[in-house]
MIDOTOR-439684 format. One line per 5 residues: number of its first residue (from 1); for each residue x negated, y negated, z negated of N, C-alpha, C. Coordinates in Angstrom, 2 decimals, m for minus. Example, Ala and Ser with C-alpha at 12.3 -4.5 7.8 and 13.67 -1.06 7.14 Angstrom:
<recs>
1) m13.19,5.69,m7.80,m12.30,4.50,m7.80,m13.20,3.30,m7.80 ~ m12.85,2.25,m7.08,m13.67,1.06,m7.14,m12.90,m0.03,m7.87
</recs>
This chain:
<recs>
1) m18.27,11.03,35.88,m19.00,9.81,36.28,m18.07,8.80,37.02 ~ m17.18,9.42,37.89,m16.23,8.51,38.58,m15.30,7.82,37.60 ~ m14.88,8.57,36.57,m14.02,7.93,35.59,m14.73,6.86,34.82 ~ m16.04,7.08,34.54,m16.83,6.08,33.83,m17.05,4.84,34.64 ~ m17.19,5.02,35.99,m17.38,3.89,36.83,m16.14,2.95,36.81
6) m14.98,3.55,36.66,m13.79,2.75,36.61,m13.49,2.13,35.24 ~ m13.90,2.82,34.17,m13.56,2.35,32.87,m14.65,1.76,32.01 ~ m15.86,1.57,32.63,m17.00,1.06,31.86,m16.72,m0.27,31.22 ~ m15.94,m1.15,31.81,m15.67,m2.44,31.11,m14.94,m2.23,29.79 ~ m14.06,m1.20,29.74,m13.32,m0.92,28.48,m14.31,m0.39,27.44
11) m15.25,0.42,27.87,m16.26,0.94,26.91,m17.10,m0.18,26.38 ~ m17.43,m1.16,27.17,m18.22,m2.34,26.75,m17.39,m3.11,25.71 ~ m16.09,m3.23,25.96,m15.21,m3.95,25.03,m15.17,m3.19,23.66 ~ m15.23,m1.89,23.69,m15.17,m1.11,22.48,m16.48,m1.13,21.70 ~ m17.58,m1.40,22.38,m18.93,m1.25,21.78,m19.09,m2.07,20.51
16) m18.71,m3.37,20.45,m18.92,m4.12,19.19,m18.12,m3.46,18.01 ~ m16.90,m2.99,18.27,m16.14,m2.37,17.19,m16.84,m1.05,16.75 ~ m17.35,m0.28,17.70,m18.02,0.98,17.34,m19.25,0.68,16.51 ~ m20.04,m0.32,16.89,m21.26,m0.70,16.17,m20.86,m1.10,14.71 ~ m19.81,m1.95,14.64,m19.32,m2.40,13.33,m18.94,m1.23,12.47
21) m18.20,m0.25,13.05,m17.77,0.94,12.31,m18.94,1.77,11.83 ~ m19.97,1.95,12.66,m21.15,2.72,12.31,m21.92,2.02,11.17 ~ m22.12,0.72,11.29,m22.93,0.01,10.35,m22.27,m0.07,8.98 ~ m20.96,m0.34,8.98,m20.29,m0.62,7.73,m19.49,0.57,7.17 ~ m19.27,1.64,7.96,m18.49,2.77,7.49,m19.28,4.08,7.44
26) m20.11,4.35,8.44,m20.81,5.62,8.48,m22.16,5.63,7.79 ~ m22.96,4.55,8.03,m24.24,4.52,7.40,m24.11,4.48,5.84 ~ m23.14,3.72,5.28,m23.01,3.72,3.79,m22.64,5.02,3.25 ~ m22.17,5.97,4.06,m21.80,7.31,3.52,m22.99,8.01,2.91 ~ m24.21,7.57,3.25,m25.42,8.15,2.62,m25.37,7.96,1.10
31) m24.69,6.92,0.65,m24.59,6.67,m0.78,m23.73,7.67,m1.54 ~ m23.06,8.56,m0.80,m22.21,9.61,m1.45,m23.04,10.48,m2.38 ~ m24.37,10.57,m2.09,m25.21,11.45,m2.90,m25.27,10.96,m4.34 ~ m24.97,9.71,m4.54,m24.94,9.15,m5.93,m23.91,9.87,m6.80 ~ m22.86,10.41,m6.17,m21.84,11.11,m6.94,m22.40,12.35,m7.64
36) m23.51,12.82,m7.17,m24.14,14.08,m7.74,m25.41,13.77,m8.49 ~ m25.57,12.46,m8.87,m26.76,12.06,m9.60,m26.36,11.26,m10.83 ~ m27.29,11.18,m11.76,m27.20,10.22,m12.87,m27.97,8.98,m12.34 ~ m27.26,8.25,m11.49,m27.92,7.22,m10.69,m28.37,6.06,m11.58 ~ m29.60,5.66,m11.38,m30.17,4.47,m12.00,m30.68,3.54,m10.93
41) m30.19,2.31,m10.88,m30.61,1.41,m9.81,m32.12,1.22,m9.68 ~ m32.78,1.19,m10.85,m34.24,0.96,m10.78,m35.02,2.19,m10.30 ~ m34.39,3.33,m10.32,m35.05,4.51,m9.76,m34.64,4.80,m8.34 ~ m33.50,4.30,m7.91,m33.01,4.52,m6.51,m32.45,5.90,m6.34 ~ m31.99,6.15,m5.15,m31.39,7.46,m4.84,m32.40,8.60,m4.89
46) m33.60,8.33,m4.44,m34.63,9.35,m4.37,m35.22,9.67,m5.77 ~ m35.17,8.77,m6.71,m35.75,8.97,m8.01,m34.80,9.30,m9.12 ~ m33.48,9.19,m8.88,m32.52,9.44,m9.91,m32.35,10.94,m10.17 ~ m31.96,11.26,m11.37,m31.81,12.69,m11.74,m30.63,13.34,m11.07 ~ m30.80,14.52,m10.53,m29.70,15.28,m9.88,m28.90,16.03,m10.96
51) m27.61,15.79,m11.03,m26.74,16.40,m12.04,m25.71,17.30,m11.39 ~ m25.68,17.48,m10.13,m24.71,18.39,m9.49,m23.30,17.88,m9.68 ~ m22.39,18.77,m10.17,m20.98,18.43,m10.29,m20.64,17.86,m11.65 ~ m21.61,17.52,m12.46,m21.32,17.05,m13.81,m20.41,15.82,m13.81 ~ m20.61,14.90,m12.88,m19.78,13.71,m12.82,m18.32,14.05,m12.55
56) m18.10,15.06,m11.76,m16.75,15.49,m11.42,m16.10,16.17,m12.65 ~ m16.90,16.99,m13.35,m16.38,17.62,m14.58,m16.04,16.57,m15.62 ~ m16.89,15.60,m15.69,m16.67,14.45,m16.68,m15.37,13.70,m16.26 ~ m15.09,13.63,m14.96,m13.92,12.92,m14.49,m12.66,13.57,m15.01 ~ m12.61,14.92,m15.04,m11.38,15.58,m15.48,m11.37,15.85,m16.99
61) m12.45,15.53,m17.67,m12.50,15.70,m19.10,m12.16,14.38,m19.85 ~ m12.43,13.25,m19.22,m12.11,11.98,m19.88,m10.64,11.67,m19.84 ~ m10.10,11.33,m20.95,m8.63,11.05,m21.00,m8.32,9.79,m20.23 ~ m9.22,8.79,m20.25,m8.93,7.57,m19.51,m8.92,7.78,m18.01 ~ m9.72,8.74,m17.53,m9.74,9.03,m16.13,m8.42,9.64,m15.66
66) m7.89,10.60,m16.44,m6.65,11.21,m16.07,m5.48,10.23,m16.13 ~ m5.55,9.32,m17.12,m4.50,8.29,m17.21,m4.55,7.33,m16.03 ~ m5.74,7.03,m15.60,m5.91,6.17,m14.40,m5.33,6.78,m13.16 ~ m5.59,8.08,m12.97,m5.03,8.78,m11.81,m3.48,8.79,m11.91 ~ m2.99,9.07,m13.06,m1.52,9.08,m13.27,m0.92,7.68,m13.01
71) m1.58,6.66,m13.54,m1.09,5.26,m13.27,m1.06,4.96,m11.79 ~ m2.12,5.41,m11.07,m2.21,5.17,m9.63,m1.07,5.80,m8.86 ~ m0.81,7.08,m9.23,0.24,7.84,m8.55,1.64,7.21,m8.79 ~ 1.90,6.81,m10.05,3.25,6.23,m10.34,3.39,4.94,m9.61 ~ 2.45,4.06,m9.69,2.59,2.71,m9.05,2.66,2.86,m7.54
76) 1.75,3.69,m6.96,1.71,3.83,m5.51,2.97,4.47,m4.97 ~ 3.48,5.53,m5.62,4.69,6.17,m5.12,5.92,5.28,m5.21 ~ 6.06,4.55,m6.30,7.16,3.63,m6.44,7.09,2.51,m5.40 ~ 5.90,2.03,m5.13,5.71,1.00,m4.11,6.09,1.54,m2.74 ~ 5.63,2.73,m2.45,5.95,3.36,m1.15,7.43,3.53,m0.95
81) 8.14,3.97,m2.00,9.55,4.22,m1.89,10.32,2.95,m1.68 ~ 10.12,2.00,m2.54,10.90,0.75,m2.41,10.49,m0.09,m1.19 ~ 9.22,m0.01,m0.79,8.80,m0.73,0.39,9.25,m0.06,1.67 ~ 9.87,1.11,1.55,10.51,1.74,2.68,12.03,1.52,2.62 ~ 12.61,1.62,1.43,14.05,1.51,1.28,14.54,0.08,1.52
86) 13.91,m0.89,0.87,14.38,m2.27,0.88,14.24,m2.89,2.29 ~ 13.09,m2.75,2.98,13.03,m3.24,4.38,14.05,m2.53,5.29 ~ 14.30,m1.28,5.08,15.29,m0.55,5.88,16.70,m1.20,5.73 ~ 17.07,m1.40,4.49,18.41,m2.02,4.25,18.47,m3.48,4.71 ~ 17.36,m4.19,4.43,17.33,m5.62,4.83,17.39,m5.76,6.34
91) 16.72,m4.86,7.09,16.74,m4.98,8.52,18.14,m4.76,9.12 ~ 18.89,m3.81,8.51,20.27,m3.59,8.93,21.13,m4.80,8.61 ~ 20.99,m5.40,7.45,21.76,m6.58,7.06,21.40,m7.72,7.98 ~ 20.14,m7.93,8.23,19.68,m9.07,9.08,20.20,m8.88,10.51 ~ 20.26,m7.63,10.94,20.75,m7.36,12.32,22.21,m7.71,12.52
96) 22.94,m7.77,11.36,24.38,m8.08,11.47,24.67,m9.57,11.57 ~ 23.63,m10.40,11.36,23.83,m11.83,11.48,23.86,m12.21,12.98 ~ 24.94,m12.86,13.37,25.17,m13.19,14.79,24.58,m14.51,15.19 ~ 24.32,m15.42,14.25,23.72,m16.71,14.64,22.22,m16.52,14.68 ~ 21.68,m16.70,15.87,20.27,m16.43,16.12,19.35,m17.32,15.30
101) 19.77,m18.64,15.22,18.97,m19.62,14.49,18.84,m19.26,13.01 ~ 19.98,m18.88,12.41,19.98,m18.46,11.00,19.15,m17.21,10.82 ~ 19.31,m16.24,11.72,18.56,m14.98,11.60,17.05,m15.23,11.63 ~ 16.60,m16.07,12.57,15.16,m16.34,12.67,14.65,m17.13,11.49 ~ 15.45,m18.01,10.96,15.03,m18.79,9.76,14.83,m17.89,8.59
106) 15.75,m16.92,8.41,15.61,m15.97,7.31,14.40,m15.15,7.50 ~ 14.16,m14.65,8.73,13.00,m13.85,9.03,11.70,m14.58,8.69 ~ 11.63,m15.85,9.05,10.42,m16.66,8.78,10.19,m16.79,7.31 ~ 11.24,m17.03,6.54,11.09,m17.24,5.07,10.64,m15.95,4.40 ~ 11.16,m14.80,4.84,10.75,m13.57,4.14,9.39,m13.03,4.60
111) 8.93,m13.52,5.79,7.59,m13.10,6.27,6.47,m13.86,5.56 ~ 6.74,m15.08,5.16,5.67,m15.99,4.65,4.88,m15.35,3.50 ~ 5.51,m14.79,2.48,4.73,m14.26,1.34,3.62,m13.27,1.72 ~ 3.87,m12.54,2.76,2.85,m11.53,3.22,1.51,m12.19,3.54 ~ 1.53,m13.38,4.03,0.28,m14.05,4.44,m0.39,m14.82,3.32
116) 0.14,m14.74,2.13,m0.50,m15.37,0.98,m1.39,m14.39,0.24 ~ m2.60,m14.82,m0.09,m3.53,m13.94,m0.82,m3.05,m13.66,m2.19 ~ m3.40,m12.48,m2.71,m3.08,m12.12,m4.11,m3.81,m13.00,m5.09 ~ m4.89,m13.63,m4.70,m5.61,m14.54,m5.56,m4.69,m15.76,m5.84 ~ m4.05,m16.25,m4.76,m3.10,m17.37,m4.94,m1.83,m16.94,m5.70
121) m1.23,m15.85,m5.24,m0.03,m15.39,m5.85,m0.25,m14.95,m7.30 ~ m1.43,m14.39,m7.57,m1.72,m14.00,m8.94,m1.70,m15.17,m9.90 ~ m2.30,m16.31,m9.46,m2.29,m17.54,m10.29,m0.87,m18.06,m10.48 ~ m0.09,m17.99,m9.40,1.30,m18.43,m9.49,2.13,m17.59,m10.45 ~ 1.96,m16.25,m10.34,2.75,m15.33,m11.20,2.32,m15.46,m12.66
126) 1.02,m15.65,m12.89,0.54,m15.80,m14.27,1.20,m17.03,m14.92 ~ 1.33,m18.09,m14.18,1.99,m19.31,m14.70,3.52,m19.10,m14.86 ~ 4.12,m18.48,m13.87,5.57,m18.31,m13.89,6.00,m17.36,m14.97 ~ 5.19,m16.28,m15.20,5.61,m15.19,m16.11,4.97,m15.31,m17.49 ~ 4.33,m16.39,m17.78,3.72,m16.61,m19.14,4.87,m16.70,m20.14
131) 4.54,m16.49,m21.42,5.55,m16.56,m22.48,6.23,m17.90,m22.54 ~ 5.52,m18.94,m22.11,6.14,m20.29,m22.09,6.35,m20.76,m20.62 ~ 6.39,m19.79,m19.69,6.52,m20.10,m18.30,7.96,m20.32,m17.87 ~ 8.15,m20.54,m16.56,9.46,m20.86,m16.02,10.46,m19.71,m16.20 ~ 10.02,m18.47,m15.97,10.92,m17.33,m16.10,11.43,m17.12,m17.54
136) 10.55,m17.25,m18.53,10.95,m17.11,m19.88,11.82,m18.26,m20.38 ~ 11.62,m19.39,m19.79,12.48,m20.54,m20.12,13.91,m20.28,m19.68 ~ 14.03,m19.68,m18.47,15.39,m19.33,m17.99,16.02,m18.28,m18.90 ~ 15.21,m17.22,m19.27,15.73,m16.20,m20.17,16.10,m16.77,m21.52 ~ 15.29,m17.74,m21.96,15.57,m18.35,m23.30,16.86,m19.09,m23.29
141) 17.28,m19.68,m22.13,18.52,m20.43,m22.07,19.69,m19.48,m22.25 ~ 19.50,m18.19,m22.08,20.58,m17.20,m22.25,20.41,m16.46,m23.60 ~ 19.53,m17.01,m24.44,19.32,m16.44,m25.76,18.43,m15.21,m25.78 ~ 17.67,m14.94,m24.72,16.81,m13.75,m24.66,15.43,m14.11,m25.10 ~ 14.83,m13.31,m25.95,13.49,m13.54,m26.48,12.47,m13.51,m25.32
146) 11.40,m14.32,m25.43,10.35,m14.30,m24.37,9.77,m12.93,m24.11 ~ 9.53,m12.58,m22.88,8.95,m11.31,m22.46,7.54,m11.52,m21.97 ~ 6.60,m10.75,m22.45,5.20,m10.86,m21.99,5.01,m9.92,m20.81 ~ 5.45,m10.42,m19.64,5.48,m9.54,m18.46,4.11,m8.98,m18.07 ~ 3.06,m9.77,m18.21,1.76,m9.33,m17.76,0.86,m8.91,m18.94
151) 1.44,m8.79,m20.14,0.67,m8.31,m21.29,1.29,m7.23,m22.08 ~ 2.45,m6.73,m21.61,3.19,m5.65,m22.23,3.18,m4.44,m21.32 ~ 2.65,m3.32,m21.82,2.56,m2.09,m21.02,3.91,m1.66,m20.44 ~ 4.97,m1.94,m21.19,6.28,m1.49,m20.76,6.84,m2.36,m19.61 ~ 6.28,m3.55,m19.42,6.77,m4.47,m18.36,5.83,m4.58,m17.22
156) 4.56,m4.26,m17.38,3.55,m4.56,m16.42,3.82,m3.82,m15.06 ~ 4.08,m2.54,m15.18,4.33,m1.77,m13.93,5.51,m2.35,m13.20 ~ 6.61,m2.65,m13.92,7.81,m3.23,m13.27,7.42,m4.51,m12.55 ~ 6.64,m5.37,m13.23,6.26,m6.66,m12.63,5.44,m6.47,m11.39 ~ 4.49,m5.53,m11.45,3.63,m5.24,m10.30,4.42,m4.76,m9.07
161) 5.34,m3.82,m9.32,6.12,m3.22,m8.21,7.05,m4.28,m7.62 ~ 7.76,m5.00,m8.47,8.72,m6.03,m7.96,8.01,m7.13,m7.19 ~ 6.90,m7.57,m7.71,6.12,m8.64,m7.02,5.60,m8.16,m5.68 ~ 5.15,m6.88,m5.64,4.66,m6.32,m4.34,5.77,m6.22,m3.33 ~ 6.95,m5.76,m3.80,8.11,m5.65,m2.90,8.48,m7.06,m2.39
166) 8.54,m8.04,m3.24,8.88,m9.38,m2.81,7.87,m9.88,m1.78 ~ 6.60,m9.59,m1.93,5.58,m10.08,m0.99,5.64,m9.38,0.33 ~ 5.91,m8.07,0.35,5.72,m7.29,1.56,7.00,m6.83,2.31 ~ 8.22,m6.95,1.66,9.37,m6.37,2.30,9.71,m7.08,3.59 ~ 9.50,m8.41,3.69,9.82,m9.10,4.97,8.98,m8.64,6.11
171) 7.66,m8.49,5.85,6.76,m8.05,6.89,7.02,m6.58,7.29 ~ 7.37,m5.75,6.30,7.67,m4.36,6.59,8.95,m4.20,7.35 ~ 9.80,m5.22,7.36,11.06,m5.20,8.08,10.82,m5.17,9.60 ~ 9.70,m5.70,10.05,9.42,m5.91,11.49,9.63,m4.55,12.24 ~ 9.05,m3.49,11.73,9.08,m2.18,12.45,10.56,m1.70,12.61
176) 11.37,m1.95,11.60,12.80,m1.53,11.71,13.59,m2.43,12.64 ~ 13.26,m3.74,12.64,13.89,m4.62,13.59,13.57,m4.24,15.05 ~ 12.36,m3.82,15.25,11.93,m3.35,16.57,12.69,m2.10,16.97 ~ 12.86,m1.20,16.01,13.67,0.04,16.28,15.09,m0.31,16.58 ~ 15.64,m1.27,15.85,17.07,m1.72,16.11,17.21,m2.31,17.50
181) 16.20,m3.04,17.96,16.22,m3.65,19.28,16.28,m2.58,20.38 ~ 15.77,m1.38,20.09,15.73,m0.32,21.04,16.98,0.55,21.17 ~ 17.98,0.24,20.28,19.21,1.04,20.39,20.02,0.59,21.57 ~ 20.56,1.57,22.29,21.34,1.28,23.50,22.64,0.52,23.15 ~ 22.87,m0.68,23.64,24.09,m1.42,23.28,25.40,m0.70,23.73
186) 25.28,0.16,24.74,26.47,0.83,25.19,27.05,1.77,24.14 ~ 26.22,2.19,23.20,26.71,3.06,22.12,27.70,2.26,21.22 ~ 27.35,1.01,20.97,28.22,0.16,20.17,29.50,m0.18,20.94 ~ 29.36,m0.48,22.25,30.53,m0.78,23.07,31.48,0.38,23.12 ~ 30.95,1.58,23.28,31.81,2.75,23.35,32.51,3.01,22.03
191) 31.79,2.80,20.93,32.44,3.02,19.63,33.47,1.96,19.32 ~ 33.24,0.76,19.83,34.20,m0.33,19.61,35.49,m0.02,20.35 ~ 35.37,0.51,21.55,36.53,0.88,22.33,37.31,2.02,21.63 ~ 36.60,2.86,20.92,37.30,3.93,20.17,37.83,3.44,18.84 ~ 37.67,2.15,18.52,38.24,1.58,17.29,37.38,1.67,16.09
196) 36.05,1.89,16.29,35.18,1.95,15.11,34.92,0.58,14.55 ~ 34.93,0.47,13.24,34.67,m0.81,12.57,33.14,m1.03,12.56 ~ 32.69,m2.22,12.12,31.26,m2.51,12.00,30.60,m1.53,11.00 ~ 31.29,m1.23,9.97,30.74,m0.34,8.96,30.54,1.08,9.60 ~ 31.51,1.54,10.36,31.42,2.83,11.01,30.31,2.85,12.07
201) 30.16,1.72,12.76,29.08,1.67,13.73,27.70,1.71,13.07 ~ 27.61,1.02,11.92,26.36,1.02,11.19,26.06,2.43,10.67 ~ 27.08,3.07,10.13,26.93,4.41,9.51,26.61,5.47,10.48 ~ 27.20,5.44,11.69,27.09,6.55,12.64,26.21,6.27,13.82 ~ 25.80,5.03,14.01,24.91,4.66,15.14,23.59,4.05,14.64
206) 23.72,2.99,13.87,22.50,2.26,13.48,21.60,3.12,12.58 ~ 22.19,3.67,11.52,21.38,4.43,10.54,20.74,5.67,11.18 ~ 21.50,6.50,11.92,20.86,7.66,12.57,19.78,7.28,13.57 ~ 19.96,6.15,14.24,18.92,5.68,15.19,17.63,5.29,14.48 ~ 17.72,4.84,13.25,16.51,4.42,12.48,15.87,5.53,11.74
211) 16.54,6.68,11.57,15.98,7.75,10.81,14.60,8.24,11.34 ~ 14.40,8.41,12.66,13.06,8.78,13.13,11.95,7.81,12.73 ~ 12.26,6.52,12.75,11.27,5.55,12.34,11.03,5.59,10.85 ~ 12.06,5.90,10.03,11.88,6.04,8.64,10.97,7.25,8.35 ~ 11.18,8.32,9.06,10.32,9.54,8.91,8.89,9.20,9.24
216) 8.65,8.52,10.34,7.29,8.16,10.74,6.65,7.27,9.69 ~ 7.27,6.21,9.30,6.72,5.25,8.32,6.47,5.93,6.99 ~ 7.46,6.75,6.56,7.35,7.42,5.29,6.20,8.45,5.21 ~ 6.08,9.24,6.27,5.04,10.25,6.27,3.65,9.63,6.43 ~ 3.53,8.60,7.22,2.24,7.92,7.37,1.83,7.22,6.07
221) 2.79,6.80,5.28,2.51,6.16,3.97,1.95,7.12,2.98 ~ 2.12,8.46,3.23,1.59,9.43,2.28,0.07,9.31,2.11 ~ m0.59,8.87,3.19,m2.04,8.74,3.16,m2.51,7.66,2.14 ~ m1.58,6.75,1.74,m1.95,5.67,0.81,m1.44,5.96,m0.64 ~ m1.15,7.22,m0.89,m0.53,7.51,m2.20,m1.53,7.26,m3.34
226) m2.81,7.20,m3.09,m3.79,6.87,m4.10,m4.32,5.43,m3.98 ~ m3.65,4.65,m3.14,m3.94,3.20,m3.03,m2.82,2.39,m3.62 ~ m3.04,2.00,m4.87,m1.94,1.22,m5.57,m2.09,m0.26,m5.44 ~ m3.06,m0.74,m4.67,m3.21,m2.15,m4.45,m4.22,m2.84,m5.38 ~ m5.53,m2.67,m5.07,m6.55,m3.24,m5.90,m6.45,m4.75,m6.06
231) m6.20,m5.49,m4.92,m6.16,m6.96,m4.98,m5.10,m7.43,m5.99 ~ m3.95,m6.81,m5.94,m2.88,m7.23,m6.78,m3.15,m6.94,m8.24 ~ m3.52,m5.68,m8.56,m3.73,m5.25,m9.90,m4.92,m6.04,m10.51 ~ m6.01,m6.25,m9.72,m7.17,m6.93,m10.26,m6.85,m8.37,m10.64 ~ m5.97,m9.03,m9.91,m5.62,m10.39,m10.23,m4.53,m10.57,m11.25
236) m3.90,m9.49,m11.66,m2.82,m9.58,m12.63,m3.09,m8.92,m13.95 ~ m3.91,m7.87,m13.94,m4.07,m7.07,m15.15,m5.05,m7.69,m16.19 ~ m5.05,m7.10,m17.33,m5.93,m7.55,m18.45,m6.07,m6.39,m19.42 ~ m7.03,m6.45,m20.35,m7.22,m5.31,m21.26,m5.96,m4.82,m22.01 ~ m4.99,m5.71,m22.19,m3.77,m5.31,m22.88,m2.96,m4.27,m22.16
241) m3.13,m4.21,m20.84,m2.27,m3.28,m20.07,m3.07,m2.21,m19.33 ~ m4.31,m1.96,m19.78,m5.10,m0.90,m19.19,m4.37,0.48,m19.26 ~ m3.66,0.70,m20.33,m3.02,1.97,m20.52,m2.03,2.33,m19.43 ~ m1.23,1.35,m18.98,m0.26,1.59,m17.94,m0.53,0.94,m16.57 ~ m1.53,0.01,m16.57,m1.75,m0.73,m15.37,m3.08,m0.45,m14.67
246) m4.03,0.22,m15.34,m5.31,0.47,m14.76,m5.22,1.56,m13.68 ~ m5.75,1.31,m12.46,m5.66,2.26,m11.37,m7.08,2.67,m11.00 ~ m7.19,3.62,m10.05,m8.48,4.17,m9.69,m9.47,3.08,m9.25 ~ m9.01,2.17,m8.37,m9.92,1.19,m7.78,m10.41,0.21,m8.88 ~ m9.55,m0.27,m9.76,m10.01,m1.14,m10.81,m10.85,m0.42,m11.81
251) m10.58,0.85,m12.09,m11.40,1.66,m12.93,m12.79,1.86,m12.41 ~ m12.92,2.12,m11.08,m14.20,2.25,m10.40,m14.97,0.94,m10.51 ~ m14.30,m0.16,m10.28,m14.92,m1.49,m10.37,m15.55,m1.74,m11.72 ~ m14.78,m1.46,m12.81,m15.30,m1.67,m14.15,m16.39,m0.69,m14.49 ~ m16.22,0.54,m14.08,m17.18,1.62,m14.42,m18.52,1.34,m13.77
256) m18.51,0.93,m12.46,m19.70,0.73,m11.72,m20.40,m0.58,m12.04 ~ m19.65,m1.67,m11.97,m20.31,m3.02,m12.04,m20.38,m3.52,m13.48 ~ m19.50,m3.15,m14.36,m19.54,m3.63,m15.73,m20.25,m2.67,m16.65 ~ m19.86,m1.37,m16.58,m20.47,m0.37,m17.47,m21.73,0.24,m16.91 ~ m21.99,0.07,m15.62,m23.23,0.53,m15.02,m23.23,2.05,m14.73
261) m22.11,2.74,m14.82,m22.03,4.18,m14.56,m21.76,4.42,m13.05 ~ m22.78,4.13,m12.25,m22.58,4.12,m10.80,m22.34,5.52,m10.25 ~ m23.05,6.52,m10.80,m22.87,7.88,m10.34,m21.43,8.38,m10.59 ~ m20.94,8.08,m11.81,m19.57,8.51,m12.17,m18.57,7.76,m11.31 ~ m18.80,6.44,m11.10,m17.90,5.63,m10.28,m17.84,6.15,m8.84
266) m19.02,6.55,m8.30,m19.06,7.13,m6.95,m18.29,8.45,m6.87 ~ m18.39,9.24,m7.96,m17.66,10.55,m7.97,m16.16,10.29,m7.90 ~ m15.70,9.26,m8.64,m14.25,8.95,m8.66,m13.84,8.50,m7.22 ~ m14.66,7.63,m6.62,m14.36,7.13,m5.29,m14.34,8.27,m4.25 ~ m15.28,9.16,m4.39,m15.33,10.31,m3.42,m14.13,11.20,m3.61
271) m13.72,11.44,m4.85,m12.54,12.27,m5.16,m11.31,11.62,m4.51 ~ m11.15,10.30,m4.65,m10.05,9.60,m4.12,m10.06,9.66,m2.57 ~ m11.23,9.48,m1.95,m11.35,9.49,m0.54,m11.01,10.82,0.10 ~ m11.48,11.92,m0.55,m11.18,13.23,0.00,m9.69,13.55,m0.10 ~ m9.06,13.23,m1.24,m7.62,13.46,m1.36,m6.81,12.60,m0.34
276) m7.28,11.39,m0.16,m6.58,10.49,0.81,m6.70,11.02,2.21 ~ m7.90,11.52,2.58,m8.10,12.07,3.93,m7.19,13.31,4.18 ~ m7.10,14.16,3.15,m6.24,15.34,3.33,m4.82,14.92,3.49 ~ m4.36,13.96,2.71,m2.98,13.48,2.75,m2.67,12.79,4.12 ~ m3.66,12.07,4.67,m3.50,11.44,5.98,m3.32,12.51,7.05
281) m4.17,13.54,6.98,m4.04,14.65,7.98,m2.71,15.32,7.85 ~ m2.26,15.55,6.65,m0.95,16.20,6.45,0.18,15.31,6.95 ~ 0.07,13.97,6.65,1.16,13.06,7.04,1.23,12.93,8.56 ~ 0.08,12.89,9.27,0.11,12.89,10.74,0.76,14.13,11.32 ~ 0.45,15.29,10.68,1.06,16.50,11.13,2.56,16.52,10.93
286) 3.02,16.01,9.74,4.43,15.96,9.45,5.14,14.97,10.39 ~ 4.49,13.84,10.66,5.07,12.83,11.55,5.26,13.40,12.95 ~ 4.28,14.20,13.39,4.40,14.79,14.71,5.50,15.87,14.75 ~ 5.58,16.64,13.66,6.57,17.72,13.58,8.02,17.18,13.52 ~ 8.24,16.17,12.69,9.58,15.69,12.43,10.04,14.62,13.39
291) 9.12,13.78,13.87,9.50,12.64,14.69,8.80,12.53,16.04 ~ 7.95,13.53,16.32,7.27,13.51,17.61,6.23,12.42,17.72 ~ 5.76,11.89,16.58,4.81,10.76,16.56,3.38,11.40,16.55 ~ 2.50,10.84,17.44,1.14,11.28,17.39,0.25,10.14,17.94 ~ m1.00,10.07,17.43,m1.95,9.04,17.92,m2.78,9.59,19.02
296) m3.22,10.90,18.93,m4.06,11.47,19.96,m3.34,12.63,20.58
</recs>
């Protein structure tokens, strides 16, 4: 009670967020029962037929479901890898710039795409990457045939991953720049006195100092291995690239809202949520074991 008397203002500050979480995250969990029903909107949850695990069996029997899971894993893993590698390298390169004004200008330019919606960027990319768009005109000037970036299964994944990296790598650099700012300058001074070049300083001081942060960011990213980016895919894909570009979230959207298979769509969503929760728990455990990072 004494502790509560001192901290009650903080509890009051948390109250709106807790109410929001309960209303929009916990109460809707009652809809999970739809995953075990042949749900019909006009019958409701109480009147729909109970089918048990049939929706989950159907999930692993449908070829398109397995392809969707595979697409999600490929796109998400490649995004995670390159969104870790490129910000890491870029932060080191940016840290080597000695002119503060130039450094901050570059930072601002690479941060900006992160704050643009995929609705806006999707429209821009569709125009730029069209067969008669700016990119294909440049390729045509070198004698290269037009490429249907957003309509060819062989190019769609590449386009999605590259565009996501371009949008997010600047913002993802922030955490590594913060880690670089925490390196003791005396380490560089001592190495310079010993005759170490800038390359040697980077290789033996900067990179090892960033490894714990790389471990933390990488392990925490494991929880998103089934999140391949609904906003981006939804604004870029089309029926021509369903084979290589359809992911779990877009598949659930079409299955539930367009095909009306709400029970099956809920089963897919529940499957994804359970796997994601397990991966998040594992990633937090690994982050604590390897880098001493913990939330609680």
